[in-house]
C-alpha positions as semicolon CSV with decimal commas, in nm:
position;residue;x (nm);y (nm);z (nm)
1;X;22,321;18,529;11,741
2;X;22,339;18,501;12,119
3;X;22,152;18,210;12,272
4;X;21,948;18,168;12,585
5;X;22,232;17,972;12,744
6;X;22,447;18,286;12,727
7;X;22,166;18,484;12,888
8;X;22,130;18,228;13,166
9;X;22,504;18,238;13,227
10;X;22,480;18,615;13,272
11;X;22,199;18,568;13,524
12;X;21,828;18,645;13,490
13;X;21,701;18,639;13,850
14;X;21,467;18,933;13,901
15;X;21,482;19,041;13,537
16;X;21,170;19,081;13,325
17;X;21,230;18,858;13,022
18;X;20,998;18,907;12,724
19;X;20,958;18,577;12,537
20;X;20,812;18,614;12,188
21;X;20,658;18,268;12,157
22;X;20,431;18,114;11,895
23;X;20,114;18,010;12,075
24;X;19,912;18,019;11,752
25;X;19,730;17,697;11,828
26;X;19,419;17,565;11,651
27;X;19,100;17,616;11,849
28;X;18,756;17,461;11,842
29;X;18,576;17,737;12,026
30;X;18,791;17,766;12,338
31;X;18,927;17,411;12,315
32;X;19,284;17,366;12,189
33;X;19,291;17,083;11,935
34;X;19,671;17,063;11,905
35;X;19,902;17,205;12,174
36;X;20,226;17,123;11,989
37;X;20,338;17,484;11,960
38;X;20,289;17,545;12,332
39;X;20,491;17,236;12,418
40;X;20,764;17,343;12,176
41;X;20,836;17,668;12,362
42;X;20,801;17,511;12,707
43;X;21,176;17,438;12,756
44;X;21,265;17,805;12,711
45;X;20,993;17,936;12,941
46;X;21,055;17,671;13,207
47;X;21,431;17,726;13,210
48;X;21,394;18,102;13,249
49;X;21,141;18,061;13,529
50;X;21,363;17,810;13,709
51;X;21,647;18,063;13,691
52;X;21,433;18,327;13,862
53;X;21,330;18,538;13,565
54;X;20,998;18,718;13,559
55;X;20,876;18,579;13,228
56;X;20,643;18,779;13,003
57;X;20,511;18,559;12,721
58;X;20,364;18,716;12,408
59;X;20,225;18,573;12,086
60;X;19,972;18,620;11,809
61;X;19,681;18,388;11,737
62;X;19,494;18,382;11,408
63;X;19,426;18,691;11,201
64;X;19,220;18,942;11,401
65;X;19,178;19,281;11,235
66;X;19,395;19,488;11,468
67;X;19,130;19,500;11,741
68;X;19,020;19,272;12,027
69;X;18,816;18,971;11,918
70;X;18,718;18,707;12,176
71;X;18,744;18,433;11,912
72;X;19,120;18,493;11,896
73;X;19,195;18,536;12,266
74;X;19,511;18,374;12,403
75;X;19,332;18,286;12,727
76;X;19,304;17,912;12,639
77;X;19,674;17,902;12,546
78;X;19,770;18,072;12,874
79;X;19,565;17,819;13,069
80;X;19,728;17,528;12,885
81;X;20,074;17,674;12,940
82;X;20,001;17,684;13,314
83;X;19,894;17,318;13,308
84;X;20,215;17,216;13,128
85;X;20,435;17,422;13,361
86;X;20,248;17,298;13,668
87;X;20,227;17,655;13,793
88;X;19,988;17,948;13,791
89;X;20,024;18,171;13,484
90;X;19,887;18,524;13,502
91;X;19,688;18,645;13,201
92;X;19,661;19,006;13,089
93;X;19,349;19,099;12,897
94;X;19,534;19,356;12,685
95;X;19,878;19,390;12,523
96;X;20,032;19,711;12,661
97;X;19,748;19,860;12,869
98;X;19,663;19,862;13,238
99;X;19,608;19,486;13,258
100;X;19,944;19,402;13,096
101;X;20,134;19,648;13,314
102;X;19,965;19,516;13,627
103;X;20,028;19,153;13,535
104;X;20,398;19,218;13,477
105;X;20,433;19,435;13,789
106;X;20,274;19,156;13,992
107;X;20,527;18,892;13,891
108;X;20,765;18,754;14,150
109;X;21,093;18,586;14,054
110;X;21,021;18,261;13,866
111;X;20,665;18,351;13,774
112;X;20,509;18,372;13,427
113;X;20,249;18,598;13,267
114;X;20,092;18,585;12,921
115;X;19,971;18,907;12,759
116;X;19,678;18,911;12,518
117;X;19,702;18,849;12,142
118;X;19,956;19,093;11,997
119;X;19,751;19,129;11,681
120;X;19,473;19,295;11,880
121;X;19,695;19,604;11,845
122;X;19,723;19,740;11,486
123;X;20,085;19,836;11,548
124;X;20,192;19,470;11,556
125;X;20,135;19,405;11,186
126;X;20,148;19,761;11,050
127;X;20,337;19,826;10,726
128;X;20,423;20,171;10,864
129;X;20,761;20,163;11,039
130;X;20,666;20,442;11,278
131;X;20,340;20,280;11,390
132;X;20,511;19,945;11,433
133;X;20,797;20,110;11,620
134;X;20,562;20,291;11,857
135;X;20,402;19,961;11,956
136;X;20,747;19,806;12,001
137;X;20,837;20,096;12,233
138;X;20,534;20,018;12,450
139;X;20,619;19,647;12,459
140;X;20,978;19,728;12,554
141;X;20,853;19,903;12,868
142;X;20,732;19,564;12,994
143;X;21,075;19,399;12,988
144;X;21,448;19,419;13,045
145;X;21,552;19,143;12,803
146;X;21,409;18,990;12,483
147;X;21,413;18,621;12,392
148;X;21,293;18,527;12,045
149;X;21,144;18,179;12,037
150;X;20,844;18,209;11,807
151;X;20,987;18,038;11,501
152;X;20,648;18,025;11,330
153;X;20,651;18,406;11,310
154;X;21,013;18,486;11,218
155;X;20,927;18,537;10,851
156;X;20,700;18,829;10,950
157;X;20,828;19,188;10,981
158;X;20,609;19,252;11,283
159;X;20,669;19,475;11,584
160;X;20,726;19,197;11,838
161;X;20,939;18,995;11,597
162;X;21,149;19,256;11,416
163;X;21,135;19,591;11,595
164;X;21,132;19,492;11,961
165;X;21,468;19,306;11,961
166;X;21,639;19,629;11,852
167;X;21,515;19,795;12,171
168;X;21,634;19,533;12,422
169;X;21,928;19,297;12,476
170;X;21,820;19,001;12,264
171;X;21,878;18,626;12,255
172;X;21,750;18,322;12,067
173;X;21,548;18,068;12,263
174;X;21,595;17,693;12,248
175;X;21,327;17,640;11,984
176;X;21,466;17,890;11,736
177;X;21,819;17,757;11,787
178;X;21,695;17,404;11,718
179;X;21,488;17,504;11,413
180;X;21,776;17,693;11,253
181;X;22,016;17,408;11,320
182;X;21,780;17,162;11,154
183;X;21,719;17,382;10,850
184;X;22,093;17,422;10,800
185;X;22,105;17,044;10,759
186;X;21,864;17,086;10,467
187;X;22,066;17,360;10,299
188;X;22,435;17,293;10,369
189;X;22,620;16,961;10,373
190;X;22,300;16,771;10,295
191;X;22,319;16,393;10,324
192;X;22,204;16,234;9,996
193;X;21,979;16,113;9,845
194;X;21,777;16,421;9,940
195;X;21,402;16,376;9,887
196;X;21,141;16,650;9,925
197;X;20,767;16,586;9,963
198;X;20,544;16,884;9,888
199;X;20,167;16,891;9,929
200;X;19,897;17,129;10,032
201;X;19,634;17,310;9,835
202;X;19,803;17,557;9,603
203;X;20,110;17,524;9,387
204;X;20,146;17,905;9,401
205;X;20,234;17,873;9,772
206;X;20,530;17,651;9,688
207;X;20,675;17,818;9,373
208;X;20,969;17,975;9,552
209;X;21,071;17,662;9,738
210;X;21,036;17,443;9,427
211;X;21,257;17,684;9,234
212;X;21,519;17,676;9,509
213;X;21,506;17,299;9,562
214;X;21,555;17,225;9,192
215;X;21,916;17,323;9,259
216;X;21,948;17,103;9,568
217;X;21,711;16,806;9,586
218;X;21,755;16,469;9,418
219;X;21,382;16,398;9,392
220;X;21,064;16,592;9,455
221;X;20,734;16,416;9,531
222;X;20,416;16,615;9,472
223;X;20,078;16,555;9,635
224;X;19,777;16,739;9,772
225;X;19,568;16,987;9,578
226;X;19,875;17,123;9,403
227;X;19,929;16,787;9,229
228;X;19,636;16,849;8,995
229;X;19,799;17,155;8,842
230;X;20,105;16,938;8,774
231;X;19,890;16,665;8,620
232;X;19,711;16,923;8,404
233;X;20,049;17,062;8,297
234;X;20,130;16,712;8,168
235;X;19,815;16,719;7,958
236;X;19,582;16,514;8,181
237;X;19,223;16,604;8,265
238;X;19,162;16,659;8,637
239;X;18,783;16,672;8,663
240;X;18,665;16,927;8,918
241;X;18,986;16,908;9,122
242;X;19,157;17,216;9,258
243;X;19,341;17,371;8,964
244;X;19,549;17,685;8,921
245;X;19,538;17,737;8,545
246;X;19,759;18,045;8,563
247;X;20,042;17,839;8,718
248;X;20,056;17,578;8,441
249;X;20,333;17,756;8,244
250;X;20,548;17,782;8,558
251;X;20,489;17,416;8,641
252;X;20,580;17,310;8,287
253;X;20,901;17,508;8,316
254;X;20,985;17,337;8,647
255;X;20,926;16,996;8,493
256;X;21,153;17,088;8,204
257;X;21,427;17,216;8,435
258;X;21,401;16,909;8,656
259;X;21,457;16,680;8,358
260;X;21,750;16,894;8,246
261;X;21,913;16,883;8,591
262;X;21,840;16,516;8,659
263;X;21,602;16,591;8,947
264;X;21,329;16,329;8,964
265;X;20,977;16,467;8,981
266;X;20,730;16,210;9,117
267;X;20,357;16,266;9,062
268;X;20,054;16,057;9,161
269;X;19,976;15,755;8,943
270;X;19,632;15,708;9,098
271;X;19,406;15,933;9,304
272;X;19,105;15,904;9,533
273;X;18,811;16,108;9,403
274;X;18,462;16,204;9,515
275;X;18,180;16,411;9,365
276;X;18,228;16,696;9,616
277;X;18,448;16,819;9,897
278;X;18,373;16,619;10,215
279;X;18,198;16,748;10,525
280;X;18,477;16,786;10,779
281;X;18,244;16,847;11,074
282;X;18,020;16,541;11,049
283;X;18,281;16,321;10,873
284;X;17,990;16,177;10,674
285;X;18,093;15,912;10,416
286;X;18,208;16,084;10,097
287;X;18,165;15,784;9,861
288;X;18,521;15,788;9,727
289;X;18,653;15,588;9,434
290;X;19,007;15,535;9,310
291;X;19,100;15,616;8,951
292;X;19,417;15,640;8,746
293;X;19,574;15,985;8,764
294;X;19,559;16,014;8,386
295;X;19,191;15,909;8,367
296;X;19,005;16,132;8,611
297;X;18,633;16,151;8,526
298;X;18,453;16,477;8,467
299;X;18,272;16,601;8,776
300;X;18,496;16,414;9,019
301;X;18,735;16,591;9,257
302;X;19,076;16,452;9,349
303;X;19,108;16,450;9,729
304;X;19,394;16,211;9,811
305;X;19,669;15,995;9,668
306;X;19,564;15,646;9,569
307;X;19,710;15,316;9,700
308;X;19,953;15,267;9,410
309;X;20,083;15,621;9,458
310;X;20,126;15,551;9,828
311;X;20,341;15,247;9,747
312;X;20,538;15,445;9,489
313;X;20,607;15,732;9,729
314;X;20,712;15,494;10,006
315;X;20,961;15,333;9,768
316;X;21,101;15,675;9,671
317;X;21,157;15,761;10,037
318;X;21,294;15,424;10,151
319;X;21,654;15,488;10,041
320;X;21,666;15,863;10,116
321;X;21,921;15,996;10,362
322;X;21,743;16,330;10,409
323;X;21,371;16,407;10,370
324;X;21,184;16,736;10,400
325;X;20,804;16,715;10,399
326;X;20,569;17,012;10,384
327;X;20,197;16,979;10,311
328;X;19,946;16,693;10,340
329;X;19,875;16,459;10,050
330;X;19,498;16,496;10,078
331;X;19,212;16,610;10,296
332;X;19,355;16,418;10,593
333;X;19,095;16,561;10,833
334;X;18,839;16,322;10,677
335;X;18,895;15,946;10,721
336;X;18,815;15,873;10,355
337;X;19,107;16,090;10,240
338;X;19,375;16,043;10,507
339;X;19,560;15,742;10,364
340;X;19,799;15,939;10,143
341;X;19,917;16,161;10,427
342;X;19,935;15,863;10,662
343;X;20,143;15,670;10,406
344;X;20,402;15,949;10,376
345;X;20,426;15,980;10,755
346;X;20,467;15,603;10,789
347;X;20,733;15,599;10,517
348;X;20,932;15,857;10,710
349;X;20,895;15,658;11,031
350;X;21,018;15,345;10,851
351;X;21,306;15,524;10,676
352;X;21,651;15,566;10,831
353;X;21,660;15,916;10,678
354;X;21,693;16,235;10,877
355;X;21,332;16,350;10,834
356;X;21,196;16,699;10,885
357;X;20,821;16,759;10,897
358;X;20,787;17,119;10,786
359;X;20,528;17,261;11,020
360;X;20,173;17,378;10,955
361;X;19,921;17,119;10,841
362;X;20,191;16,852;10,807
363;X;20,282;16,877;11,174
364;X;19,915;16,879;11,273
365;X;19,849;16,574;11,056
366;X;20,128;16,374;11,220
367;X;19,974;16,433;11,561
368;X;19,610;16,395;11,455
369;X;19,687;16,066;11,279
370;X;19,846;15,933;11,597
371;X;20,216;15,914;11,510
372;X;20,484;15,936;11,776
373;X;20,656;16,272;11,725
374;X;20,986;16,121;11,839
375;X;20,982;15,887;11,538
376;X;21,074;16,183;11,314
377;X;21,402;16,369;11,302
378;X;21,230;16,700;11,365
379;X;20,879;16,844;11,352
380;X;20,895;17,214;11,275
381;X;20,662;17,466;11,437
382;X;20,669;17,701;11,138
383;X;20,551;17,593;10,795
384;X;20,578;17,933;10,627
385;X;20,904;18,016;10,803
386;X;21,057;17,682;10,705
387;X;20,962;17,729;10,340
388;X;21,100;18,082;10,324
389;X;21,425;17,969;10,486
390;X;21,458;17,694;10,226
391;X;21,388;17,951;9,953
392;X;21,700;18,133;10,071
393;X;21,512;18,438;10,195
394;X;21,627;18,656;10,483
395;X;21,381;18,608;10,768
396;X;21,322;18,936;10,958
397;X;21,288;18,769;11,297
398;X;21,620;18,586;11,261
399;X;21,799;18,891;11,123
400;X;21,677;19,090;11,425
401;X;21,843;18,843;11,663
402;X;22,183;18,880;11,498
403;X;22,427;19,121;11,658
């Protein structure tokens, strides 16, 4: 695929450059709680603006139902982008209507505009090729060149990700080039030992990547809500913890295959439990206790790894040369259940391994828990995209950037 450096060498002064970014930031009302994704695309936008391009930035945010919804407006993201750029950023209140056309027409060389949430238009996410294509045609009228830099969306066959690049000269931005380069280090010529840490709520979300990694990883550490399905598959009671009964046969098969292939599966040896899920708004004390993973009481819910598990996992990461981590170890948003996630993050900071934090909640946790992002090899902006890449799937947004 062609890169933004090739585009810059060709010259962009006066050209309208459509940047498909990922500004899908978490919001508390209109307040951005983590601006990592905006900062990640900043080098691409800034470089184009410096070179005299008229930059049109587009993104989705959340899951609106194909119609405008103020709760999912990109206005806060546009304002934050302007603060980071140190320049005024125009904001269009629609995607391809009068406001968008006026905002783009009003750009001078080196200026930036953000158009409203792409998912306010049903054509963005439509399963119908013609409807999606019609929206892509309208977006194409706003630009002369396309730059794909929204890595968090490249696994989606959406109009702005898949169809629009076919209608314009297209290039990969700095973020996508970096993300793909990092993921190649996790799939080809991997430095060993290669350890993978998987957490999050549901084991069903990780089936594909577990299946793929059983052929590649040396050890797989399991935490988060998905750990309780693994523990149940080993015959342990898990109280009222999150459990996917229908996935137990698949998990048992993975454990069998891992033993057969010599891949080490590491599960919690102790867990932090409470009678109910904690209140994440008030952060009220949840009265946690720590119990052995094979002796969870009835009526108690597992919500984090215990201290012995934290020590065990740190030891399993200490000698790794490559680590991929996707998914928190517990309900890290509550102080009573953040230690497991904090322990994995600290283990990666302490390890000499090339460490990749695989986007989503893991990336948010690293920042929320106060870690220096530069202490990790790479923090991905796309959890789902990273997982699908590691599963060996073709990602529509990357395929669309190939010539």
